[in-house]
Each structure stands twice: as C-alpha cells, then as structure tokens.
C-alpha positions, 0 to 999 in steps of 0.5 A: 474462519478468519477473524482479523484483516490487516490491509494495506493502503495504497492501491487497495483501500484508495487509488494513489498507485498512479499519482505516487508515481505522477509526484515523481515522474513530474520531479524529475521531468524538472531537471531533465530526467525522464523515470521509467515506469516499467523499472519503476514497478520492477524496483518496487517490489525491491522496495525502491521506487522513484530514487533507485532510477536517479542514483543509477544514472548519478543525480548526487543525494542534494538533488534528490533530496530536494526533488523528494521536497517537490515529490511530496509537494506534488503527491499531496496536490494530487490527493486533493485533486484527483479521484482516488476513489474505489468504488465499492470500498466503504461496502466491503468494509462495514460488510466484513466489518461484522465478521473481522476485526481490522486495521491497516498496515501501509507503507504510507508517510502519515501527513500523506495518509491524513490528506486522504483521509480528510473527509473519507469514513474508511478509518472508521472501520479500522482499529488502528493504522500503522503508517511508515513511522512507526515501523524501523524496516518498510516492506517488504520486510515482515516488521510492518506486518508482525507489528500489526498482529502484534497489535490486533493480539492476533494469530498468523492462522487467524489473519488475512492480508490484503495486498496490491502489490509484490513488495506487500505480498513479500512482507506477508509471506515474510511474516506467515500470514496469508495474503490476498492480492486484489485487482490494481491495474497499476501493479498487475504485472507484478508476481503474486504467486506466493498468495493465496488468494487473487481478488477482483476487488474487495466484496469477495473477502467475506466469502473468503474470511468467513470459510477460510 
C-alpha cells in the first residue's frame, strides 16, 4: 500500500496547461512571432517551453524579459476568467485523504498558484505545497520530488507521484519514485513509457494506493 501521494498541479488538479501555452503564444504574437505548438510540447519535455523557440529565432533576452512580464499577466487573466476545473478532483481527493497523506509539488510560481486557489478547496487536502520558489532545480531534475519526500518524511517505496507530462515523469523517475500519469489532452503526445501506471482520472488512484 502507498502511504503518500505527491501531486503535480497543472494538468493534474486544475486544467491550466493549455492556458499557459496560450498566454505565451499571445505575448509572442504581439511582436510578430508565431509559437509552434508541437515544438512547444517537445521543448516542454526537456523543461523548456515558450522562450526556447524565441531564442532559437534570434529574439534577444531584453525582449524576452519584457514579453515574459506580458505573458505572466495574460496567464493570470486566463486563470481568473477561464474554466480550469477538472471534474471529479475534489471527490477523488476526499476519498484519497482517508488512505494517504498528500502534498503538491509544482513548477508553478507561487503568485500564479495563489490566484488559482483563491476560491478553491483543493489545498485543504494537502499537507503542504512546494512551488517553483521552493527548490533550485525545476523538473525534470529530481530535486522537486526529493524535496517533497523529505518534507513528508516518506520513503520512495511508500510514495506515488501523480503527473501529466513527460517532464514531470522524468523528475519522478530520476528521484526513484513510482509515477502514475493521468490523461491530459494537451500532453497526450508525450512519451509515458516509464510510468508505472496510466489512468484516465484521479478516481482510479484509490485502487492503486490501496493495492500497490
């Protein structure tokens, strides 16, 4: 039986992956650059995303810095106005909370995370949240999930990571922790061959943690 769950956040607990992409796409379109979605998804698996294509096209760092500020503003706009709920998440967490201890390990910045959860109840099921400011090396480096293990006082064998991206899966595998990949349309083309489990939604986790 698993005793601990470490959840990724975007695409797992809230449906935000597409809106993060769209915010960057919009910010770059304003300077005449078209962000290629398939390349973005490939870059994402390496821990890169919006700005890799811009740099490869010769856009200078000062311009990227200005566009990053614009992207961040657009993203928060989307977080406040678009439907980002994932059906069944609260019910699944309520059920899981009777079996395991849970926490969130996300690459989201704390400011974005707080906007998302201003009026949501997800964090009430979690012992803590590790945001991007809480560790040095982002996914796919193992540091985020190793930090989560230490905070929980958990062993690798007792823990399951829940992810939706190849970047997150690589982080979990590098940390030596089993990973369950939950389906997300935006990241469906990623390579998940190293995942221990593939699930359609979070309600399937209860059987996994009880039996595995």
